[in-house]
C-alpha positions as CSV (number, residue, x, y, z in Angstrom):
1,M,0.0,0.0,0.0
2,R,1.2,3.6,-0.6
3,L,0.2,7.2,-0.1
4,P,1.2,9.1,-3.3
5,A,3.6,12.0,-2.7
6,Y,2.4,15.0,-4.7
7,L,5.2,17.3,-5.7
8,G,3.3,20.6,-5.6
9,L,-0.2,21.4,-6.8
10,L,-0.7,20.9,-10.5
11,P,-3.6,22.4,-12.4
12,L,-6.4,19.9,-12.6
13,A,-9.4,21.2,-14.4
14,L,-9.9,19.9,-17.9
15,G,-12.5,22.0,-19.5
16,A,-15.2,23.9,-17.7
17,A,-16.1,27.6,-17.8
18,I,-13.8,30.4,-16.6
19,L,-15.8,33.6,-16.4
20,P,-14.3,36.7,-17.8
21,A,-12.7,39.1,-15.3
22,G,-13.8,42.0,-17.4
23,D,-14.3,43.0,-21.0
24,G,-11.7,41.3,-23.1
25,Q,-10.0,39.8,-20.1
26,L,-9.8,36.2,-18.9
27,T,-9.1,34.8,-15.5
28,T,-6.6,32.0,-15.1
29,T,-7.5,28.3,-14.8
30,P,-8.1,27.3,-11.1
31,K,-5.4,25.3,-9.4
32,P,-6.2,22.0,-7.6
33,V,-6.9,22.2,-3.9
34,V,-6.0,19.4,-1.5
35,V,-8.9,19.0,0.8
36,P,-7.5,18.9,4.4
37,G,-8.2,15.7,6.1
38,R,-10.2,14.1,3.3
39,Y,-9.0,10.9,1.7
40,I,-9.9,8.1,-0.7
41,V,-9.2,4.6,0.7
42,V,-8.9,1.7,-1.8
43,L,-9.1,-1.8,-0.5
44,K,-7.3,-4.8,-1.9
45,E,-8.8,-7.2,-4.4
46,G,-10.9,-9.9,-2.7
47,V,-11.6,-7.9,0.5
48,D,-15.2,-8.6,1.5
49,E,-17.9,-6.3,3.0
50,I,-17.3,-7.6,6.5
51,A,-13.7,-6.5,6.4
52,R,-14.7,-3.1,5.2
53,K,-17.2,-2.7,8.0
54,N,-14.5,-3.7,10.5
55,I,-12.2,-1.1,9.1
56,L,-14.9,1.6,9.3
57,K,-15.6,0.7,12.9
58,Q,-12.1,1.8,13.7
59,L,-12.7,5.3,12.2
60,H,-14.7,8.2,13.4
61,E,-18.2,8.6,11.9
62,D,-18.5,10.8,8.8
63,K,-22.0,11.5,7.5
64,D,-20.6,12.5,4.1
65,R,-18.7,9.2,3.6
66,L,-18.9,7.7,0.1
67,D,-18.7,4.0,-0.4
68,Y,-17.4,2.3,-3.6
69,D,-18.6,-1.1,-4.5
70,N,-18.2,-1.6,-8.3
71,V,-15.5,0.4,-10.0
72,L,-13.2,-0.2,-7.0
73,K,-13.7,-1.5,-3.4
74,G,-13.2,1.3,-0.9
75,F,-14.6,4.6,0.4
76,A,-13.9,8.3,0.7
77,T,-14.1,10.0,4.0
78,T,-12.4,12.5,6.4
79,L,-9.5,11.0,8.4
80,T,-7.3,12.1,11.2
81,Q,-3.5,11.7,10.7
82,A,-3.6,8.8,13.2
83,E,-6.3,7.1,11.1
84,V,-4.3,7.6,7.9
85,D,-1.2,6.1,9.6
86,M,-3.3,3.1,10.7
87,L,-4.8,2.5,7.3
88,Q,-1.4,2.7,5.6
89,K,-0.4,-0.3,7.7
90,H,-3.6,-2.2,7.4
91,P,-3.3,-5.6,5.6
92,D,-6.6,-5.1,3.7
93,V,-5.8,-1.6,2.4
94,D,-4.2,-1.3,-1.1
95,F,-3.5,2.5,-1.0
96,V,-4.7,5.8,0.3
97,E,-5.0,9.0,-1.8
98,E,-5.6,12.6,-0.7
99,D,-9.0,13.8,-2.1
100,H,-8.8,16.9,-4.2
101,Q,-11.2,19.7,-5.0
102,V,-11.3,20.0,-8.7
103,S,-12.8,22.5,-11.2
104,G,-13.5,22.4,-14.8
105,S,-11.7,24.9,-17.1
106,G,-12.5,26.8,-20.3
107,L,-12.6,30.3,-21.7
108,I,-15.8,32.2,-22.6
109,E,-15.4,33.8,-26.0
110,Q,-17.5,36.7,-27.2
111,A,-17.7,35.7,-30.8
112,N,-20.1,34.0,-33.1
113,A,-18.5,31.3,-35.2
114,P,-20.4,27.9,-35.2
115,W,-17.6,26.3,-37.1
116,N,-17.2,23.3,-34.9
117,L,-19.9,21.1,-36.3
118,A,-18.9,21.8,-39.8
119,R,-15.3,20.8,-39.0
120,V,-16.2,17.3,-37.7
121,S,-18.3,16.5,-40.8
122,H,-15.8,17.6,-43.5
123,K,-12.3,16.6,-44.3
124,K,-11.1,20.1,-44.9
125,R,-11.6,23.2,-42.9
126,G,-13.6,26.2,-44.0
127,A,-17.0,24.5,-44.5
128,T,-20.1,26.0,-43.0
129,T,-22.4,23.0,-43.2
130,F,-22.9,20.1,-40.9
131,V,-23.5,16.8,-42.6
132,Y,-24.8,13.7,-40.8
133,D,-26.7,10.5,-41.3
134,E,-30.3,10.7,-40.2
135,T,-29.8,8.0,-37.6
136,A,-28.0,10.8,-35.6
137,G,-27.2,8.7,-32.5
138,E,-30.8,7.3,-32.1
139,G,-30.9,4.4,-29.7
140,V,-27.8,5.4,-27.9
141,C,-27.7,6.5,-24.2
142,A,-25.1,9.2,-23.4
143,Y,-24.1,10.0,-19.8
144,V,-22.7,13.5,-19.0
145,I,-20.7,13.3,-15.8
146,D,-20.5,17.0,-15.0
147,S,-22.4,19.8,-13.3
148,G,-25.8,18.3,-14.4
149,I,-28.1,19.0,-17.3
150,D,-30.9,21.5,-17.6
151,D,-33.2,18.9,-19.0
152,K,-36.0,21.4,-19.5
153,H,-34.0,23.3,-22.2
154,A,-36.0,23.3,-25.4
155,D,-33.1,22.3,-27.6
156,F,-32.9,18.9,-25.9
157,E,-36.4,18.1,-27.2
158,G,-37.3,16.1,-24.1
159,R,-34.4,13.7,-24.8
160,A,-32.4,14.8,-21.7
161,K,-32.9,13.9,-18.1
162,Q,-31.0,14.9,-14.9
163,I,-31.0,11.6,-13.0
164,K,-28.4,11.7,-10.2
165,S,-26.4,14.1,-8.0
166,F,-23.5,13.4,-5.7
167,V,-23.3,17.1,-4.6
168,P,-24.9,17.4,-1.2
169,G,-27.9,19.7,-1.3
170,Q,-27.8,20.4,-5.1
171,K,-29.7,18.5,-7.8
172,T,-29.8,20.8,-10.8
173,D,-27.2,22.5,-13.1
174,V,-26.8,26.0,-11.8
175,H,-23.3,26.6,-13.2
176,G,-24.1,25.5,-16.8
177,H,-21.0,23.5,-17.6
178,G,-22.8,20.2,-17.9
179,T,-25.6,21.7,-20.0
180,H,-23.2,23.0,-22.5
181,V,-21.3,19.7,-22.7
182,A,-24.6,17.9,-23.2
183,G,-25.5,20.5,-25.9
184,I,-22.4,19.8,-27.9
185,L,-22.9,16.1,-27.6
186,G,-26.6,15.8,-28.4
187,S,-28.8,19.0,-28.6
188,K,-31.0,19.6,-31.7
189,T,-29.2,22.7,-32.9
190,Y,-25.6,22.5,-31.6
191,G,-25.2,18.7,-31.1
192,V,-23.1,16.2,-33.0
193,A,-25.6,13.3,-32.3
194,K,-29.0,14.9,-32.5
195,K,-31.2,12.0,-31.5
196,V,-29.2,10.6,-28.6
197,T,-30.8,10.1,-25.2
198,L,-28.9,12.2,-22.5
199,Y,-28.5,11.5,-18.8
200,G,-27.0,14.0,-16.4
201,V,-24.9,12.8,-13.4
202,K,-23.9,15.8,-11.2
203,V,-20.4,15.8,-9.7
204,L,-19.7,19.5,-9.9
205,D,-21.4,22.1,-7.7
206,A,-22.8,25.6,-8.5
207,E,-19.3,27.0,-8.4
208,N,-18.1,24.4,-10.9
209,L,-16.1,22.7,-8.1
210,G,-16.2,19.0,-7.0
211,Y,-14.2,16.4,-5.2
212,K,-12.3,13.6,-7.0
213,S,-14.2,11.3,-4.8
214,W,-17.5,12.6,-6.3
215,F,-16.1,11.9,-9.8
216,I,-15.4,8.3,-8.8
217,K,-18.9,7.9,-7.4
218,G,-20.4,9.3,-10.6
219,I,-18.4,6.9,-12.7
220,E,-19.4,4.0,-10.5
221,F,-23.1,5.1,-10.8
222,V,-22.9,5.0,-14.6
223,T,-21.3,1.5,-14.5
224,T,-24.4,0.0,-13.0
225,D,-27.2,2.4,-14.1
226,H,-26.7,1.9,-17.8
227,K,-27.7,-1.7,-17.4
228,K,-31.1,-0.7,-16.3
229,R,-31.8,1.6,-19.3
230,Q,-33.2,1.0,-22.7
231,C,-30.1,1.6,-24.9
232,P,-30.4,-0.7,-27.9
233,K,-27.5,0.8,-29.8
234,G,-25.1,1.2,-26.9
235,V,-23.9,3.6,-24.2
236,V,-21.4,6.4,-24.2
237,A,-20.1,8.7,-21.4
238,N,-18.3,12.0,-21.2
239,L,-16.1,13.5,-18.5
240,S,-14.8,17.0,-19.2
241,T,-12.8,17.4,-16.0
242,G,-10.4,15.4,-13.9
243,D,-7.4,15.4,-11.6
244,E,-3.7,15.0,-11.6
245,K,-2.7,11.4,-12.1
246,S,-4.7,9.2,-9.7
247,E,-4.7,5.5,-9.5
248,A,-8.1,5.5,-7.8
249,L,-9.7,7.6,-10.6
250,N,-8.0,5.5,-13.3
251,R,-9.3,2.3,-11.8
252,A,-12.8,3.7,-11.8
253,A,-12.4,4.8,-15.5
254,A,-11.1,1.3,-16.5
255,A,-14.0,-0.3,-14.8
256,L,-16.5,1.8,-16.7
257,V,-14.8,0.9,-20.0
258,K,-14.8,-2.8,-19.0
259,S,-18.6,-2.6,-18.5
260,G,-19.0,-1.9,-22.2
261,V,-19.4,1.9,-22.1
262,F,-17.5,4.2,-24.5
263,F,-15.7,6.6,-22.2
264,G,-14.4,9.8,-23.6
265,V,-12.4,12.4,-21.6
266,A,-10.8,15.8,-22.1
267,A,-7.0,15.9,-22.4
268,G,-6.5,19.0,-20.2
269,N,-6.0,22.7,-20.7
270,F,-2.5,23.3,-19.4
271,D,-0.2,22.9,-22.4
272,Q,1.4,19.8,-20.8
273,D,1.7,16.1,-21.4
274,A,-1.7,14.6,-20.9
275,S,-0.2,11.5,-19.3
276,I,0.2,13.3,-16.0
277,Y,-3.6,13.7,-15.6
278,S,-6.5,11.4,-14.8
279,P,-8.5,9.7,-16.1
280,G,-6.7,10.6,-19.4
281,S,-3.7,8.6,-18.3
282,E,-5.8,5.5,-18.0
283,P,-4.8,3.6,-21.3
284,S,-8.3,2.3,-22.0
285,V,-10.2,5.6,-22.2
286,C,-10.5,7.8,-25.4
287,V,-8.7,11.1,-24.9
288,T,-9.5,14.3,-26.9
289,G,-7.3,17.4,-27.4
290,A,-8.5,20.8,-28.8
291,I,-7.8,22.6,-32.1
292,D,-8.9,26.0,-33.3
293,S,-10.6,26.9,-36.6
294,N,-7.3,27.1,-38.3
295,D,-6.5,23.5,-37.5
296,K,-3.8,24.5,-35.0
297,P,-3.5,23.1,-31.4
298,W,-5.3,25.5,-29.1
299,Y,-2.8,27.7,-27.3
300,T,-3.2,31.1,-25.6
301,G,0.0,31.3,-23.6
302,P,2.4,29.5,-21.3
303,G,0.4,26.9,-19.3
304,Q,-2.8,27.6,-21.1
305,G,-3.6,25.5,-24.1
306,T,-4.5,21.9,-25.1
307,S,-2.5,19.2,-23.5
308,W,-0.5,16.9,-25.8
309,G,1.5,13.7,-26.0
310,S,1.1,10.1,-26.7
311,R,-2.1,9.6,-24.6
312,I,-4.2,11.8,-26.9
313,D,-6.2,9.7,-29.4
314,V,-7.7,12.5,-31.5
315,F,-8.3,16.3,-31.6
316,A,-11.6,18.1,-32.1
317,P,-12.9,21.7,-32.2
318,G,-12.4,23.5,-28.9
319,V,-12.2,27.2,-29.6
320,M,-15.2,29.6,-29.7
321,V,-17.7,26.7,-29.5
322,E,-21.3,27.8,-29.1
323,F,-23.3,26.0,-26.4
324,L,-26.5,26.0,-24.4
325,K,-27.1,27.8,-21.1
326,P,-29.4,26.7,-18.4
327,G,-32.7,28.4,-18.7
328,G,-32.3,29.0,-22.5
329,G,-29.9,30.9,-24.8
330,T,-26.3,30.2,-25.7
331,M,-22.7,31.3,-25.0
332,F,-19.3,30.6,-26.4
333,M,-16.5,28.7,-24.7
334,T,-13.0,27.4,-25.4
335,G,-11.1,24.4,-24.0
336,T,-10.6,20.6,-24.2
337,S,-13.9,20.4,-22.3
338,Q,-15.6,21.5,-25.5
339,A,-13.5,19.1,-27.7
340,S,-14.3,15.9,-25.8
341,P,-18.1,15.9,-26.3
342,H,-17.6,16.3,-30.0
343,V,-15.8,12.9,-30.0
344,V,-18.3,11.3,-27.6
345,G,-21.0,12.6,-29.9
346,I,-19.3,11.0,-32.9
347,A,-19.0,7.7,-30.9
348,A,-22.8,7.8,-30.3
349,Y,-23.4,8.6,-33.9
350,L,-21.2,5.7,-35.1
351,A,-22.7,3.3,-32.5
352,S,-26.1,4.0,-33.9
353,L,-25.1,4.0,-37.6
354,E,-22.5,1.1,-37.7
355,G,-23.4,-1.0,-34.7
356,L,-20.1,-0.6,-32.9
357,R,-19.9,-0.9,-29.1
358,G,-17.3,-0.1,-26.4
359,T,-14.4,2.3,-26.0
360,K,-11.8,0.4,-28.0
361,A,-13.9,-0.4,-31.0
362,L,-15.4,3.1,-31.3
363,C,-12.2,5.0,-30.5
364,D,-10.3,2.9,-33.1
365,R,-13.0,3.7,-35.6
366,I,-12.9,7.4,-34.8
367,K,-9.1,7.3,-35.3
368,K,-9.5,5.5,-38.5
369,L,-12.1,7.9,-39.9
370,S,-10.2,11.0,-38.7
371,T,-8.6,13.5,-41.0
372,K,-4.9,12.7,-40.9
373,N,-1.9,15.2,-40.8
374,A,-4.1,18.3,-41.0
375,I,-3.1,19.8,-37.7
376,I,-0.6,22.6,-38.3
377,N,2.4,22.9,-35.9
378,Q,1.4,19.8,-34.0
379,H,3.3,18.9,-30.9
380,A,6.0,16.2,-31.2
381,K,5.0,12.6,-30.4
382,T,1.3,13.6,-30.6
383,A,-1.3,12.1,-32.9
384,N,-2.1,14.3,-35.9
385,R,-5.8,13.4,-36.2
386,I,-8.9,15.6,-36.4
387,A,-12.2,13.9,-35.5
388,F,-14.5,13.3,-38.5
389,N,-18.0,11.7,-38.4
390,G,-17.5,10.0,-41.8
391,A,-20.6,11.6,-43.3
392,T,-20.0,12.4,-47.0
393,L,-22.5,13.5,-49.6
394,P,-24.2,12.0,-51.6
395,R,-24.7,9.3,-49.1
396,K,-28.0,9.4,-47.4
397,A,-27.5,12.3,-45.1
398,K,-28.9,15.6,-43.8
399,E,-27.0,18.8,-44.5
400,L,-27.4,21.9,-42.3
401,K,-26.8,25.4,-43.6
402,G,-27.7,28.3,-41.5
403,W,-29.3,25.8,-39.1
404,A,-32.0,25.0,-41.7
405,D,-32.7,21.3,-42.5
406,A,-32.3,20.2,-46.1
407,D,-33.0,16.6,-47.2
408,V,-30.6,15.6,-50.0
409,S,-31.0,11.8,-49.9
410,A,-30.1,9.8,-52.9
411,H,-32.9,8.0,-54.6
412,N,-34.2,4.5,-53.8
413,P,-35.8,2.9,-56.9
414,N,-39.4,1.9,-56.4
415,A,-40.3,-1.8,-56.3
416,G,-41.1,-3.3,-59.7
417,E,-39.3,-0.7,-61.8
418,H,-36.6,-1.9,-64.2
419,W,-34.7,0.8,-66.1
420,E,-31.3,2.2,-66.9
421,W,-30.9,6.0,-67.2
422,S,-31.1,7.4,-70.7
423,E,-32.3,10.5,-72.5
424,E,-35.7,8.9,-72.9
425,M,-35.8,8.0,-69.2
426,Q,-34.8,11.5,-68.3
427,Q,-37.9,12.8,-70.3
428,Q,-40.1,10.5,-68.4
429,K,-38.8,11.0,-64.9
430,C,-36.9,14.3,-64.8
431,K,-38.0,17.1,-67.1
432,S,-37.9,19.6,-64.3
433,V,-36.4,20.0,-60.9
434,D,-37.7,21.8,-57.8
435,Q,-34.6,21.6,-55.5
436,M,-31.0,22.3,-56.4
437,Y,-27.7,22.1,-54.5
438,F,-24.2,23.2,-55.6
439,Y,-20.9,21.9,-54.4
440,F,-17.7,24.0,-54.6
441,E,-14.2,23.1,-53.4
442,L,-11.0,25.2,-53.5
443,S,-7.5,23.8,-53.4
444,A,-6.1,23.2,-49.9
445,N,-3.0,25.3,-50.8
446,R,-4.5,28.8,-51.2
447,G,-7.6,30.9,-50.7
448,S,-8.6,34.1,-52.3
449,M,-9.8,37.6,-51.5
450,M,-12.3,37.5,-54.3
451,T,-16.1,37.1,-54.2
452,I,-16.9,33.9,-56.2
453,K,-20.3,33.2,-57.7
454,F,-22.0,31.5,-60.6
455,D,-25.0,32.0,-62.9
456,L,-27.0,30.0,-65.5
457,P,-27.5,32.9,-68.0
458,E,-29.8,31.3,-70.5
459,T,-32.6,31.1,-67.9
460,G,-32.2,34.8,-67.1
461,S,-31.1,33.7,-63.7
462,A,-29.7,35.8,-60.9
463,E,-26.2,35.2,-59.7
464,H,-25.6,32.7,-56.8
465,V,-22.9,34.0,-54.5
466,I,-20.8,31.0,-53.4
467,T,-18.4,32.7,-51.0
468,H,-16.6,35.9,-50.0
469,A,-12.9,35.8,-49.6
470,P,-12.7,32.0,-49.0
471,T,-9.8,30.4,-47.1
472,A,-7.7,27.6,-48.5
473,G,-9.6,24.3,-48.7
474,F,-13.0,26.0,-48.6
475,H,-15.6,23.4,-49.6
476,E,-19.4,23.0,-49.0
477,W,-22.7,22.0,-50.5
478,Q,-25.1,25.0,-50.8
479,R,-28.8,25.1,-51.4
480,V,-29.7,27.2,-54.4
481,D,-32.7,29.6,-53.9
482,M,-35.0,28.6,-56.8
483,K,-37.2,31.6,-56.5
484,R,-34.3,34.1,-56.6
485,M,-32.3,32.1,-59.2
486,F,-35.1,31.3,-61.7
487,N,-38.1,33.4,-60.5
488,S,-39.9,30.1,-60.1
489,D,-40.3,27.1,-57.8
490,Q,-39.0,24.8,-60.5
491,V,-37.0,24.9,-63.7
492,E,-36.8,22.7,-66.8
493,L,-33.5,21.0,-67.3
494,S,-33.7,21.7,-71.0
495,K,-33.4,25.4,-70.1
496,L,-30.1,25.0,-68.3
497,T,-27.8,25.3,-71.2
498,Q,-24.8,27.2,-69.9
499,F,-22.9,27.5,-66.6
500,R,-20.6,30.5,-65.8
501,L,-18.2,30.9,-62.9
502,I,-17.6,34.6,-62.0
503,S,-15.4,36.4,-59.6
504,D,-15.4,40.0,-58.3
505,V,-12.7,42.0,-56.6
506,G,-15.2,44.3,-54.9
507,N,-13.3,46.9,-52.9
508,Y,-10.2,44.6,-52.7
509,I,-7.2,45.9,-54.8
510,P,-5.1,42.9,-55.8
511,W,-1.5,44.3,-55.5
512,E,-0.2,40.9,-56.2
513,S,-1.4,37.9,-58.1
514,D,-4.5,36.5,-56.3
515,Y,-4.7,33.1,-58.1
516,W,-7.0,30.5,-56.8
517,K,-7.6,26.9,-57.8
518,V,-11.0,25.1,-58.1
519,E,-10.7,21.4,-57.3
520,S,-14.3,20.4,-57.8
521,M,-17.8,21.6,-58.7
522,K,-21.1,19.6,-58.8
523,F,-24.8,20.1,-59.0
524,R,-27.5,17.9,-57.4
525,A,-31.2,18.4,-58.0
526,R,-34.6,16.8,-57.2
527,C,-36.8,15.8,-60.0
528,V,-40.4,17.0,-60.0
529,G,-42.9,14.1,-59.8
530,S,-40.6,11.1,-59.5
531,G,-38.6,12.5,-56.5
532,L,-35.4,11.1,-57.9
533,W,-32.1,13.0,-57.1
534,V,-29.9,13.6,-60.1
535,E,-26.3,14.9,-60.3
536,N,-24.3,16.9,-62.7
537,D,-20.7,16.0,-62.1
538,K,-19.1,17.3,-65.3
539,W,-16.6,19.2,-63.2
540,A,-16.2,16.8,-60.3
541,S,-12.4,16.6,-61.0
542,F,-11.9,20.1,-62.2
543,G,-8.5,21.2,-61.1
544,Q,-8.3,24.6,-62.9
545,T,-6.4,27.6,-61.6
546,F,-7.5,31.2,-62.1
547,N,-5.3,34.3,-61.9
548,P,-7.7,37.3,-62.4
549,W,-6.0,40.7,-62.7
550,K,-9.2,42.2,-63.8
551,L,-12.3,44.3,-63.0
552,N,-15.5,43.0,-61.4
553,G,-17.9,40.6,-63.1
554,I,-15.6,39.0,-65.7
555,V,-16.4,35.4,-66.4
556,D,-13.6,33.0,-65.3
557,F,-15.0,29.9,-66.8
558,K,-18.1,28.8,-68.8
559,D,-19.3,25.5,-70.1
560,A,-22.4,24.1,-71.9
561,L,-25.0,22.1,-70.1
562,A,-27.6,19.6,-71.4
563,P,-30.3,17.4,-69.9
564,R,-28.1,14.3,-70.5
565,D,-25.6,15.6,-68.0
566,W,-28.0,15.1,-65.1
567,I,-27.8,11.5,-64.0
568,P,-29.2,9.8,-60.8
569,T,-27.1,7.8,-58.4
570,P,-27.2,4.9,-59.0
571,P,-28.2,5.4,-62.7
572,C,-30.2,2.1,-62.9
573,T,-32.4,-0.1,-60.9
574,H,-30.8,-3.5,-61.7
575,L,-27.3,-5.0,-61.9
576,K,-26.2,-7.6,-64.5
577,M,-22.8,-8.1,-63.0
578,L,-21.5,-8.1,-59.4
579,Q,-17.8,-8.5,-58.5
580,V,-15.6,-8.1,-55.4
581,T,-11.9,-7.4,-55.2
582,M,-10.0,-7.6,-51.9
583,T,-6.4,-6.6,-51.1
584,L,-4.8,-8.0,-48.0
585,S,-2.8,-5.8,-45.6
586,D,1.0,-5.6,-45.9
587,K,1.4,-6.4,-42.2
588,W,3.0,-9.6,-41.1
589,W,0.6,-12.5,-40.8
590,A,-2.1,-10.6,-42.6
591,G,-2.7,-13.7,-44.8
592,T,-4.4,-16.9,-43.6
593,D,-4.4,-20.7,-44.1
594,N,-8.2,-20.4,-44.3
595,D,-10.3,-20.1,-47.5
596,L,-12.1,-16.8,-48.1
597,Y,-15.6,-16.6,-49.7
598,F,-17.6,-13.7,-51.3
599,A,-21.2,-14.1,-49.9
600,V,-24.1,-12.2,-51.4
601,G,-27.8,-13.2,-51.5
602,K,-28.0,-17.0,-51.3
603,G,-24.7,-17.5,-53.1
604,R,-21.2,-18.1,-51.7
605,F,-18.2,-18.0,-54.0
606,Q,-14.5,-18.8,-53.3
607,L,-12.5,-15.6,-53.3
608,A,-9.1,-17.0,-52.2
609,H,-7.4,-20.2,-51.1
610,H,-4.8,-19.7,-48.4
611,P,-4.2,-16.0,-49.4
612,S,-1.0,-14.2,-48.7
613,R,-0.4,-10.7,-47.4
614,E,-0.3,-7.8,-49.9
615,E,-2.0,-10.0,-52.5
616,T,-5.2,-9.0,-54.4
617,Y,-8.0,-11.4,-55.2
618,T,-11.1,-11.0,-57.4
619,V,-14.3,-13.1,-58.0
620,D,-17.6,-12.6,-59.7
621,A,-20.9,-13.5,-58.2
622,D,-23.3,-15.9,-60.1
623,L,-26.4,-13.8,-59.9
624,Q,-28.6,-16.7,-60.9
625,K,-27.3,-18.7,-57.9
626,S,-27.5,-15.7,-55.5
627,F,-30.8,-14.2,-56.5
628,G,-32.4,-16.6,-59.0
629,A,-32.3,-14.1,-61.9
630,R,-30.0,-12.8,-64.6
631,A,-30.2,-9.3,-63.2
632,V,-30.8,-8.3,-59.6
633,P,-32.5,-5.2,-58.2
634,I,-29.9,-3.0,-56.6
635,K,-32.2,-2.6,-53.6
636,D,-32.0,-6.4,-53.0
637,V,-28.2,-6.4,-52.7
638,T,-28.6,-5.7,-49.0
639,R,-25.5,-7.5,-47.5
640,I,-22.1,-8.1,-49.0
641,A,-19.7,-10.2,-47.0
642,I,-16.2,-11.8,-47.1
643,E,-16.2,-14.9,-44.9
644,S,-13.4,-16.9,-43.5
645,Q,-13.6,-20.7,-43.2
646,G,-11.1,-23.4,-42.4
647,G,-10.4,-23.6,-38.7
648,H,-7.0,-22.1,-38.9
649,D,-6.3,-18.4,-38.2
650,K,-7.4,-14.8,-38.7
651,F,-6.7,-12.5,-41.6
652,L,-6.3,-8.7,-42.2
653,P,-8.0,-7.1,-45.2
654,Q,-6.9,-3.7,-46.3
655,H,-9.1,-2.6,-49.1
656,I,-12.4,-4.0,-50.6
657,D,-13.7,-2.8,-54.0
658,I,-17.2,-3.9,-55.0
659,R,-18.2,-3.3,-58.6
660,G,-21.3,-3.8,-60.6
661,V,-22.6,-3.2,-64.1
662,C,-26.0,-1.7,-64.8
663,D,-28.5,-3.9,-66.7
664,G,-29.0,-1.9,-69.9
665,P,-27.5,-0.9,-73.2
666,K,-25.2,1.8,-71.7
667,G,-23.9,-0.6,-69.0
668,Y,-23.0,2.0,-66.5
669,R,-20.1,0.8,-64.3
670,L,-20.7,1.3,-60.5
671,E,-18.5,0.9,-57.5
672,I,-18.4,0.9,-53.7
673,E,-14.9,1.3,-52.2
674,R,-14.2,0.6,-48.5
675,E,-11.1,0.5,-46.4
676,A,-11.1,-2.4,-43.9
677,D,-10.2,-0.3,-40.9
678,E,-7.3,-2.4,-39.9
679,A,-9.7,-4.9,-38.3
680,W,-8.6,-8.5,-38.1
681,I,-11.2,-11.0,-39.1
682,P,-11.1,-14.1,-36.9
683,D,-11.4,-17.7,-38.1
684,G,-15.1,-18.3,-38.8
685,G,-15.8,-14.5,-38.9
686,S,-16.6,-12.1,-41.7
687,W,-16.2,-8.6,-43.0
688,S,-19.6,-7.3,-44.2
689,L,-21.3,-4.2,-45.6
690,N,-25.0,-3.1,-45.8
691,A,-24.9,-2.1,-49.4
692,T,-27.8,0.5,-49.6
693,P,-28.5,1.9,-53.1
694,D,-27.1,5.4,-52.2
695,L,-23.6,3.9,-51.7
696,W,-23.1,3.0,-55.4
697,R,-21.0,5.5,-57.3
698,R,-20.7,5.8,-61.0
699,I,-17.2,5.1,-62.4
700,L,-16.5,8.1,-64.6
């Protein structure tokens, strides 16, 4: 047994609010406070309840004592020095820790930049839309271990409930820290997972202060409470505060992870190695650091910035993040406290969407999906990963712009239809469109001071302003105002005959070359009557540079348009060929002595016999055997799997490419590409994909 020797008082708080000392001023982050005479006593493994009671009989009575039964065996109480000395020598005591008073930390910012949601749903910075699958965390329970949740706040839509408090005499969120963390995680307007069920566990008081012993009790509560709840898609938990390195707190965190909960924690706000804090130093939890809107590690001065080091799994937005206040309204805050609920929200989102459970599986998935090597001036020996939810249009998703919902789902062919897209089919199903979206992407190397816009002049249309002075890497989908653009609620595709890209200098005087490069442009539109979504991707791989030393309103680029350019995804209802290609990882032992099979429908086809690492294997499906027909409806290709059989060993796929050919004279070639996420497939196991129609992309 041991009593840790603390060499001075280190800053503890990992991400709650620090109120401004005055206009434009910020107070410093609170330091930890050792609570005189208060300790956490951890008993050895196997010590029973009778032994604990015998120990407690030797101590003075404390009405505020906390007992631990699940995440660890022990208690927190006030002790005299003589009692501490006795416990240190007791054969049933593992160790004794001083209890600490801990605060959250963060900085209120008086600015309005809801950039954070856009950043976690795009691979490049500069977007202003939030893209997400409509599952949105539904069926997942999320615990916020914090100052509580204002569960009456309208933006929670009745999905939040404050269920437990370990703060004597306080049951609700007065401070607001827990409400804002919950808002980032799962509120309607500002949340990452907009349909998650939220539960508040209060361990911080009205001053945003709490004891480490309360944190342990809150974690222990979640460990048992989640088993009583209806959480069909899994459970996640967030802790945006903590202590200096503590074995007791780390043991509690490890026990929560072991119970099957995804546990995400903030890295710390002190510009130090995250491994000196708890619970972030516990290897099994998922640790998040903070970046700003320029993809730089958050830093405001010595001792004040995101923590760093090998314990951090991923980074997320943590600067000027808008959040909910108890009683209504919003504010802005900065810190790793804001970063962590983004990642916990993504974990809830992926648990609902992909069926993953637990900290390791979800944290590994988040790291795999993350945007790599985008953090500028990253600390040494620190992961260069920005959290990303994996939502990419045109997959079935919602896109938010200006907080207004816009349904841009790809089409799902009706039962009984059998067609391949053609000019004749376009006349039947898509003569006019009543919704339109435009995608625009600049090079990651350089932005521009220009105002960039487009028009469709043959319709007499107004100009659509894409962006003013965009930064490098700007990219987003934008909804086109049909009334303003065409003076009508709909427009015939036959009237869209020309596209023009235009830039204006405005009041900006370009004293030097202001060249800018467009990487990609696309249209998407909804057909009147049929409801199909069609795309015009003529300029999907554009890659042209413009260097305008000119006056306002000069056309940079123009191109002809025709109805045949607008094609649905997928461009047919049936496939006449289905093929899978798999490449194994280059890691040692990635191959197997098993046989691998491509399974689809009722068919099962040998893909490889004793495959070796780095090798590529291809096999076609016999559609007659799988589906009983020469051509199969795309909507019936619901599950595609690679199965391992042989009783020998596991294997590690790296890349899977699924290809199909449309049933029709044009024979459009389609593809679904997937990385295998570095997940080993055990003997008798399988890699599988739910191949919904919106996943198929046309090979250009």
